[in-house]
Structures are given as structure tokens and as C-alpha cells.
C-alpha positions in Angstrom: 0.0 0.0 0.0 2.8 2.3 0.9 4.6 1.6 -2.4 1.3 2.2 -4.3 0.8 5.5 -2.4 4.3 6.7 -3.3 3.8 5.9 -7.0 0.5 7.7 -7.0 2.0 10.7 -5.3 4.9 10.7 -7.8 2.4 10.5 -10.7 0.5 13.5 -9.4 3.6 15.6 -8.9 4.8 14.8 -12.4 1.4 15.6 -13.8 1.2 18.9 -12.0 4.7 19.9 -13.2 3.7 18.9 -16.7 0.6 21.2 -16.5 2.8 24.0 -15.2 5.3 23.5 -17.9 2.6 23.9 -20.5 1.2 27.1 -19.1 2.5 30.1 -21.2 5.1 32.5 -19.9 4.4 36.2 -20.3 6.8 39.0 -21.3 5.1 42.4 -20.9 7.0 45.4 -22.3 5.7 48.9 -21.6 7.2 51.9 -23.5 6.5 55.4 -22.0 5.1 58.3 -24.0 5.5 56.7 -27.4 3.2 58.3 -29.9 2.4 57.0 -33.4 5.8 58.1 -34.8 6.9 54.5 -35.0 7.0 52.2 -38.0 4.2 49.8 -37.0 1.8 52.8 -36.7 3.1 54.7 -39.8 3.1 58.0 -38.0 4.6 61.3 -39.0 8.3 62.0 -39.5 10.7 59.4 -40.8 11.6 57.4 -37.7 13.8 54.4 -37.4 12.3 51.6 -35.3 13.7 48.4 -37.0 13.0 46.2 -34.0 9.4 47.2 -33.5 9.0 46.8 -37.3 10.5 43.3 -37.2 8.3 42.4 -34.2 5.2 43.6 -36.1 5.9 41.0 -38.8 5.7 38.2 -36.2 2.9 39.5 -34.1 -0.6 41.1 -34.4 -0.4 44.9 -34.6 -3.5 46.7 -33.2 -3.4 49.8 -35.3 -6.4 51.6 -33.7 -5.7 51.0 -30.1 -6.5 53.6 -27.4 -5.5 54.4 -23.9 -8.1 54.9 -21.1 -6.4 58.2 -20.2 -3.6 60.4 -21.7 -1.7 60.4 -18.4 0.8 57.9 -17.3 -0.7 57.2 -13.9 -4.3 56.7 -14.7 -3.5 54.9 -18.0 -1.2 52.4 -16.2 -3.5 52.0 -13.2 -6.5 51.2 -15.5 -4.5 48.8 -17.7 -3.0 46.9 -14.7 -6.3 46.6 -12.8 -8.7 46.2 -15.8 -10.9 48.9 -14.4 -11.7 52.0 -16.5 -11.1 55.5 -15.0 -14.7 56.4 -14.8 -15.5 53.2 -12.8 -12.6 53.7 -10.4 -12.2 57.5 -9.9 -8.5 57.3 -11.0 -8.3 60.2 -13.4 -5.1 62.1 -12.9 -1.3 61.9 -12.6 -1.7 63.8 -9.4 -3.3 60.9 -7.5 -1.9 57.9 -5.7 -3.7 55.0 -7.4 -3.2 52.8 -4.3 -5.4 55.3 -2.3 -8.3 55.1 -4.7 -10.7 52.8 -2.8 -11.8 50.8 -5.8 -8.2 50.1 -7.0 -6.9 49.4 -3.5 -9.2 46.4 -3.4 -8.5 45.3 -7.0 -6.1 42.5 -8.0 -3.5 43.8 -10.4 -2.5 41.9 -13.5 0.9 40.6 -12.2 -0.7 39.9 -8.9 -3.3 37.6 -10.3 -0.6 35.7 -12.1 1.4 35.5 -8.9 -1.7 34.2 -7.1 -2.1 31.5 -9.7 1.4 30.0 -9.4 3.4 32.3 -11.6 6.8 33.7 -10.8 6.5 37.5 -11.3 9.4 40.0 -11.7 9.6 43.5 -13.0 12.0 46.3 -13.8 11.6 50.0 -14.6 8.4 52.0 -14.9 5.4 49.7 -14.8 3.4 51.4 -12.1 3.8 55.2 -11.8 7.1 56.2 -10.4 7.3 55.8 -6.6 3.8 54.3 -6.4 5.2 50.8 -6.1 3.2 47.6 -5.4 5.2 44.8 -3.8 2.2 42.5 -3.7 2.5 42.2 -7.5 6.0 40.9 -7.6 8.3 38.2 -6.3 11.3 40.3 -7.3 11.8 43.8 -8.7 14.7 45.9 -10.1 16.2 48.0 -8.7 14.1 47.2 -5.6 10.6 46.9 -4.4 10.9 50.4 -3.0 12.6 52.0 -6.0 11.2 50.6 -9.2 13.2 52.8 -11.7 17.0 52.6 -12.1 18.8 55.9 -12.1 19.4 57.6 -15.4 22.4 59.7 -16.5 21.8 63.4 -16.1 24.2 65.9 -17.7 26.1 68.1 -15.3 24.9 71.2 -17.1 21.2 70.3 -17.3 19.0 71.7 -18.6 21.1 71.5 -21.8 18.9 72.7 -24.6 15.7 74.2 -23.4 15.9 77.5 -21.5 13.6 77.1 -18.5 10.5 79.2 -18.6 8.1 79.8 -15.7 6.2 76.7 -14.6 8.0 74.5 -17.1 8.2 70.8 -16.3 11.9 70.6 -15.2 12.6 67.6 -17.3 11.6 69.3 -20.6 15.1 69.0 -22.1 17.1 66.9 -24.5 20.8 66.0 -25.1 23.1 63.5 -26.8 25.0 61.8 -24.1 28.7 60.8 -24.3 27.9 57.3 -22.9 27.2 53.8 -24.1 23.8 52.1 -24.0 25.1 49.9 -21.1 25.3 53.0 -18.9 21.6 54.0 -19.3 18.8 53.1 -17.0 16.6 51.3 -19.5 19.5 49.1 -20.6 19.9 48.0 -16.9 16.2 47.1 -16.8 16.4 45.1 -20.0 19.5 43.4 -18.7 17.8 42.4 -15.5 14.7 41.0 -17.2 16.9 39.2 -19.7 18.8 37.5 -16.9 15.8 35.3 -16.2 15.9 33.8 -19.7 19.2 32.1 -18.7 17.8 30.6 -15.5 15.9 27.4 -14.8 12.6 28.7 -13.4 10.4 26.0 -12.0 7.2 28.0 -12.6 5.8 29.8 -15.5 6.8 33.4 -15.4 5.2 36.9 -15.8 8.0 39.4 -16.5 7.4 43.1 -17.0 9.9 45.6 -18.4 9.3 49.3 -18.4 11.2 51.2 -21.0 11.2 54.8 -19.8 12.2 56.6 -23.0 10.9 58.4 -25.0 9.6 60.0 -21.8 11.3 63.3 -20.9 14.1 64.2 -20.6 15.3 63.0 -24.0 18.8 62.1 -22.8 20.1 59.2 -24.9 23.5 58.2 -26.3 24.8 60.4 -29.2 24.5 57.7 -31.8 20.7 58.0 -31.7 20.8 61.7 -32.3 23.2 61.1 -35.2 20.4 59.1 -36.9 18.4 62.3 -37.4 20.3 65.2 -39.1 18.5 68.4 -38.1 18.0 69.4 -41.7 15.9 66.2 -42.2 13.4 66.9 -39.4 9.9 67.7 -40.5 7.7 70.0 -38.5 4.1 69.1 -37.9 1.8 70.9 -40.4 -0.3 73.5 -38.7 -3.6 74.7 -40.1 -4.2 78.5 -39.9 -6.8 79.3 -37.3 -7.0 75.7 -36.3 -8.1 76.5 -32.8 -10.8 79.0 -33.8 -13.5 76.2 -33.7 -12.4 74.9 -30.3 -14.0 75.6 -26.9 -12.3 77.2 -23.9 -11.4 73.9 -22.3 -9.5 72.7 -25.3 -7.7 76.1 -25.6 -6.7 75.8 -22.0 -5.2 72.4 -22.5 -3.1 73.8 -25.4 -1.6 76.8 -23.6 -1.5 76.0 -19.9 1.6 75.0 -18.0 3.5 78.0 -19.3 2.6 77.6 -23.0 5.2 75.1 -24.3 4.6 75.8 -28.0 5.1 79.5 -27.6 8.4 79.1 -25.7 9.8 76.3 -27.9 9.1 78.3 -31.1 10.4 81.6 -29.7 13.6 79.9 -28.6 14.0 78.4 -32.1 14.0 74.9 -30.7 11.1 73.2 -32.5 13.2 71.0 -34.8 15.8 70.4 -32.0 13.1 69.1 -29.6 11.6 66.8 -32.3 15.1 65.5 -32.9 15.4 64.6 -29.2 12.1 62.8 -29.2 13.0 60.9 -32.4 16.4 59.9 -31.0 14.7 58.7 -27.8 12.2 56.6 -29.8 15.1 54.9 -31.7 16.9 54.3 -28.4 13.7 52.7 -26.9 13.4 50.6 -30.0 17.0 49.3 -29.5 16.2 48.4 -25.9 13.1 46.5 -27.0 15.2 44.7 -29.7 17.8 43.6 -27.2 15.1 42.2 -24.9 13.3 40.3 -27.7 16.6 39.0 -29.1 17.5 37.7 -25.6 14.2 35.9 -25.3 14.4 34.5 -28.8 17.9 33.0 -28.0 16.6 31.3 -24.9 14.8 28.1 -24.2 11.7 30.0 -23.3 11.1 31.5 -26.8 8.5 28.9 -27.9 6.3 29.2 -24.8 6.3 32.9 -24.1 3.5 35.4 -25.0 4.9 38.9 -25.7 3.0 42.1 -25.3 4.5 45.5 -26.4 2.5 48.6 -25.6 2.8 52.3 -24.7 0.7 54.0 -22.1 -0.4 56.9 -24.4 0.8 59.1 -27.2 2.4 62.6 -27.3 2.2 65.8 -29.3 5.1 68.0 -30.5 3.3 71.1 -31.7 0.2 69.7 -33.4 -2.6 72.1 -32.6 0.2 74.1 -30.9 0.1 71.6 -28.1 3.0 69.8 -26.5 3.2 66.7 -24.3 0.2 64.5 -23.4 -2.8 65.6 -21.3 -5.2 66.1 -24.2 -7.8 64.0 -26.1 -6.8 64.4 -29.7 -6.1 61.3 -31.8 -2.3 61.2 -31.7 -2.4 61.6 -27.9 -4.8 58.8 -27.2 -3.9 56.3 -30.0 -1.1 54.1 -28.8 1.0 51.1 -29.7 -0.2 47.5 -29.0 1.3 44.4 -30.4 0.8 40.9 -29.2 2.6 37.7 -30.2 1.2 34.3 -29.0 3.2 31.1 -29.8 1.5 28.0 -31.1 0.0 25.3 -28.8 -1.3 27.7 -26.2 -4.5 26.0 -25.0 -6.8 29.1 -25.6 -5.2 29.7 -29.1 -3.7 26.6 -30.5 -2.8 28.1 -33.8 -1.0 31.0 -32.1 -1.4 34.6 -33.2 -1.3 35.5 -36.9 2.2 36.6 -38.0 2.1 40.1 -39.4 -1.7 40.5 -38.7 -3.0 44.0 -38.7 -6.2 44.8 -36.7 -8.1 47.9 -37.7 -11.0 47.3 -35.4 -11.0 49.6 -32.3 -9.3 48.2 -29.2 -8.2 49.5 -25.8 -5.2 49.0 -23.5 -7.9 47.7 -21.0 -8.1 44.6 -23.2 -4.7 43.4 -22.2 -5.8 42.2 -18.8 -8.7 39.9 -19.9 -6.7 38.7 -22.9 -3.7 37.5 -20.9 -6.0 35.9 -18.3 -7.8 33.9 -21.0 -4.6 32.9 -22.7 -3.3 31.6 -19.4 -6.6 29.9 -18.5 -7.0 32.1 -15.4 -10.4 33.4 -14.4 -11.0 36.8 -12.8 -13.4 36.9 -9.9 -14.3 40.5 -10.7 -15.8 42.1 -13.8 -13.3 43.7 -16.1 -13.9 46.7 -18.4 -11.8 45.4 -21.3 -12.6 42.7 -23.9 -10.5 39.6 -24.8 -8.5 40.1 -28.0 -8.3 36.4 -28.7 -10.8 36.5 -31.6 -8.7 39.3 -33.2 -5.5 37.4 -32.6 -6.9 34.5 -34.4 -8.5 36.6 -37.2 -7.1 40.1 -37.4 -9.5 41.0 -40.3 -12.5 40.5 -38.0 -14.6 43.6 -37.8 -16.1 44.5 -34.5 -18.7 47.2 -33.7 -17.3 49.0 -30.7 -17.0 52.4 -29.1 -13.8 53.1 -27.1 -13.9 55.8 -24.4 -10.9 57.8 -23.1 -11.2 60.2 -20.2 -9.1 63.2 -19.1 -9.7 64.4 -15.6 -13.2 63.8 -14.2 -15.4 65.0 -17.1 -13.6 65.3 -20.4 -14.5 62.4 -22.7 -13.3 61.1 -26.0 -15.3 58.5 -27.9 -13.9 56.7 -30.9 -16.3 54.9 -33.2 -15.6 53.7 -36.7 -14.1 56.7 -38.5 -15.5 59.2 -36.0 -13.8 60.9 -33.1 -16.1 62.8 -30.7 -14.8 64.8 -27.7 -17.0 66.3 -24.9 -15.4 68.6 -22.4 -16.3 69.5 -18.9 -17.3 73.0 -19.9 -19.9 71.6 -22.4 -17.9 72.3 -25.5 -17.6 69.6 -28.2 -15.6 68.4 -31.1 -16.3 65.9 -33.9 -13.9 64.8 -36.6 -14.2 62.5 -39.5 -10.8 60.8 -39.4 -11.2 59.3 -42.9 -11.3 62.8 -44.4 -9.5 64.8 -41.7 -6.8 62.8 -39.9 -5.2 65.9 -38.6 -8.4 66.9 -36.9 -8.5 70.4 -38.3 -12.2 70.7 -39.0 -14.5 70.5 -36.0 -17.9 69.3 -37.2 -19.6 69.4 -33.9 -21.7 72.5 -34.7 -22.7 71.3 -38.2 -26.5 70.5 -38.2 -25.8 67.6 -40.5 -24.3 65.6 -37.6 -26.9 66.4 -34.9 -28.2 62.8 -34.7 -24.7 61.4 -34.6 -23.6 63.7 -31.8 -26.8 63.0 -29.8 -25.9 59.3 -30.0 -22.4 60.0 -28.7 -23.7 62.1 -25.9 -25.8 59.1 -24.8 -22.7 57.0 -24.6 -21.0 59.3 -22.0 -21.0 57.5 -18.6 -24.1 58.7 -16.7 -22.7 58.1 -13.2 -18.9 58.3 -13.3 -17.1 57.6 -10.1 -16.1 60.8 -8.3 -12.4 61.4 -7.9 -11.6 60.5 -4.3 -9.9 63.5 -2.7 -8.0 61.2 -0.3 -6.0 59.9 -3.3 -4.7 63.4 -4.3 -1.0 64.1 -3.9 0.5 67.5 -3.1 0.7 69.7 -6.2 3.9 71.3 -7.4 4.0 74.8 -8.9 3.8 73.6 -12.5 1.0 71.2 -11.9 -2.6 71.8 -12.9 -5.3 70.9 -10.3 -7.2 67.9 -11.5 -10.9 68.6 -12.2 -12.8 66.7 -9.5 -16.2 68.0 -10.5 -17.9 70.4 -12.9 -18.4 72.7 -9.9 -14.7 72.7 -9.2 -13.9 73.4 -12.9 -15.8 76.7 -12.7 -14.7 77.5 -9.2 -12.8 80.6 -8.0 -10.2 78.3 -6.4 -9.3 76.8 -9.7 -9.4 80.1 -11.6 -6.9 81.5 -9.0 -4.5 78.7 -9.6 -4.6 79.0 -13.4 -3.9 82.7 -13.3 -0.2 81.9 -12.8 -0.1 80.6 -16.4 -1.6 83.7 -18.0 1.3 86.0 -17.2 
């Protein structure tokens, strides 16, 4: 009996290990502030992203994918909890997502993998800066208290952009006299790559945050050399483009010290774009190194790879810089997924080189990875599984995708339409098939009344209020997040904004 019991136990152990071995590994790569100026999305300017381009040939590229918010913190918090901003109250960079009651109770994406027997490790910016979450990880680099490795800062910083009042201090760029190996992102990539050489007795969930092209654009000189200044193309501006915009949109353009005015007056427009492009190519090189290290490992045939960015960026379009707006090239963002063959939920694997033009959201990553790993969530998620599109990228879906900025600014993407509804009641409507630069606001054209009424009906009727206990202390250059319509029109907010009107 004892011998039979031992044999049965051994059989069960071997069977369990066999099941574990067949569960897919996950490599999740997040690139910060990457707009559509990359080859998979065919954006403006001639940019060199050979590694992203190569990966797009072996993955499914979601070409009309959108963030939940054009801010790092709310975008990442929603993506990693599967809960949209208007259902959580997490709207702003100036919140601590861990103090948002709904999110403090949520199970994060890496955490649910950890709870289901996965080894989880991360490096770099996955959650927002110092808002770390040790429950998500078995290990983290540089540590569970400091999630981002230190980056090289020139001694004479700021190098290129003369500071103006209320400017974000990192709004600068420089070609560095250092090698890739001395940069922070390289160290994150190196750390995550180290696991590919190890014998890990569990399936793994590895996350690598590539910080560039987030400001400051400090990257090795060789990436600047790829972009001669005379080859830089400026965004095309339409004369009187902002004449058909409301007060809220105009505020988003000029506030924070009016970046466009200062960049242009300093003669730095092309130089700044060069810094951004150099940083994109640097980030691409870091992604390439990570993918190459995976492909040369024993884990290559059983690892799902996801590459995404938290949101886009503007460099003078509509005379606007940075993120924090709801126009198309701020909310449209990279998402590529590669699933190897023989994963139980997708036996054929994803379609090599597939392009999806149906609308999708970063919120879809959470339910997709759970289904691919045969893990069930005990809570409702706001995204949709992408498995049908990974199997058939040509599949057309009828879907509206909502993006929020602050408490009551909404973008709705549907088919070729982009509708924006602001907290002050102003609206924008663009036909992207005819007007991909979003120059002609159709919101006040009687021809589109029924269409606009339909979009108005899609705006969340009872969005979760921003919980004030989650707010962090504002710095001088920050903009108070809108926590209600009343606050938007309040004297308190008007007084704060006066500083930017000097």
C-alpha cells in the first residue's frame, strides 16, 4: 500500500509539473510616452524603429488601439487593474492609485498571475514612479521600494531648453557621451533578460518598463546622429486651427507656461523633435535587445509577448506639447501581441504580421492575458478579450472606445468618428477618414446632430467621483485635476490657473 501510495504521489507531482510547464510565460513590455511616430503605426516623420517593425511581422499589430487616459498614472492603473477610470475614480497623474478605494481592493494583472502560481518579476516603470506595489512581484529591479533605475543626467542640465516659468523641469534633451550599457533602460532590460538564462520551476510573468521616450530626452549620441537636423519635418499647422475649439481645449493647449510659444520663440522646435525621435530609436533598440535575448533562450517557444505604450504625445500639433489632451495622436497608442502555437486558448498562435483595424483598448490586455493563461478573474473587467482578433485580425467589431481626461472630459472613438465632450460643455467631432489631422470640427454642423446625440448618450451617466484622499501634493507647474464640474468653474481653480496667464 505504501509503495502504491508513493507511486500515485509521484504521478500527481509529475502531472502537476507537466501542467505548469505547458502554461504560457508572459513578457510584458511597456514603453513610456510613445506616440504613433513609429513604423508599426506609420506616423509622421521618418523614424527608425527596426526592432518594432520586425516584431510587427511576427505579431498582431492593433493599429487603432487607445488608452483609457492620456496620463501615465491613470493609464497604467487602469491597464493593470482592468478597471476604467470612470469606474474607479482614478483620473489624474496627481493621484496615488493605491489610495483610490476601488483600486486598492483590485487585484493587479501581475498579482493575479502570482496568485495562480506564476513567478513574477519587473523592472523600470510599470506602475507610476514611486507608487510601487510589492504584492504584484516576487522580485523587482532596482528594488521593491525603487522601481526605476537611475538615469544619467548631464552636469549642465538643462542643456537645450531655456527654462520658462512653470515649465516641467525635465523638458530637455541632449546627446550623451555614454554607451547604452550606462543607461537606466539598458539595466532594466539586462535584469529581465537574466531570467531567460535561469531554470525557473514555474511559468513566469516578466514586465519591463522602457522609460524613453519620456522626458528628458537624454540618450546616447549615436541615436541623435540618426536624425540630421535638416531632415526633421515639423508638424503641419492649419491656420486658425483652434478657432473652432472651446475654452477647455484652448486651456489644454496653452497652460503649463505655453510650451509651444516658448519652444518656437527659442528656435528649438526641430531640435526638440530630434530629441524625441532619438529617444524613440533608443527605446526601439532596448526592445530589440530584450526580444533577441528571449528568442535566443529556451523560453522562446512558450512565451507570449505584449508590447504597448501608455499613451501618445504631441510635439506642436494644434500648438500643443506633451500628453494631457484627447486628440487622436495623444490617445492612440502602440499595442502588439505575439502568441506562440499550442497555447490552450489559441492553439494556432497569433497571426504573423496580422493588422487589426477594429478599435481596441489597453484595457483589453488584462482579460486577454488571463484567457490565454486559462486564469479566471473573480471580478468584472472593463476590457474585452482580444483572442478573436489574434486568431482573425481581419475580423470587424462594432465597438466604441472611451478615453477620459480628468473627471469629465471624454473622447469617444467609433468607426471613422472621433467625438470629444469637455467639462465646460464644448464639443468636437472629426471624420478621421477625411480629416486625420483633426483640423475641421464638425460638432456644430447641423448635418451631424443625430450622430452627436448618440455619442452624448454614450457618455457615462454616473462616473465615479475622484476620491480626494487619493490626491497628492501639487507642485508649482501642476494643474489641479478637475474633480467635479463645480470645481472646474470655481474661483479656487481660476486663481491657480492665473499663474499661467502672465
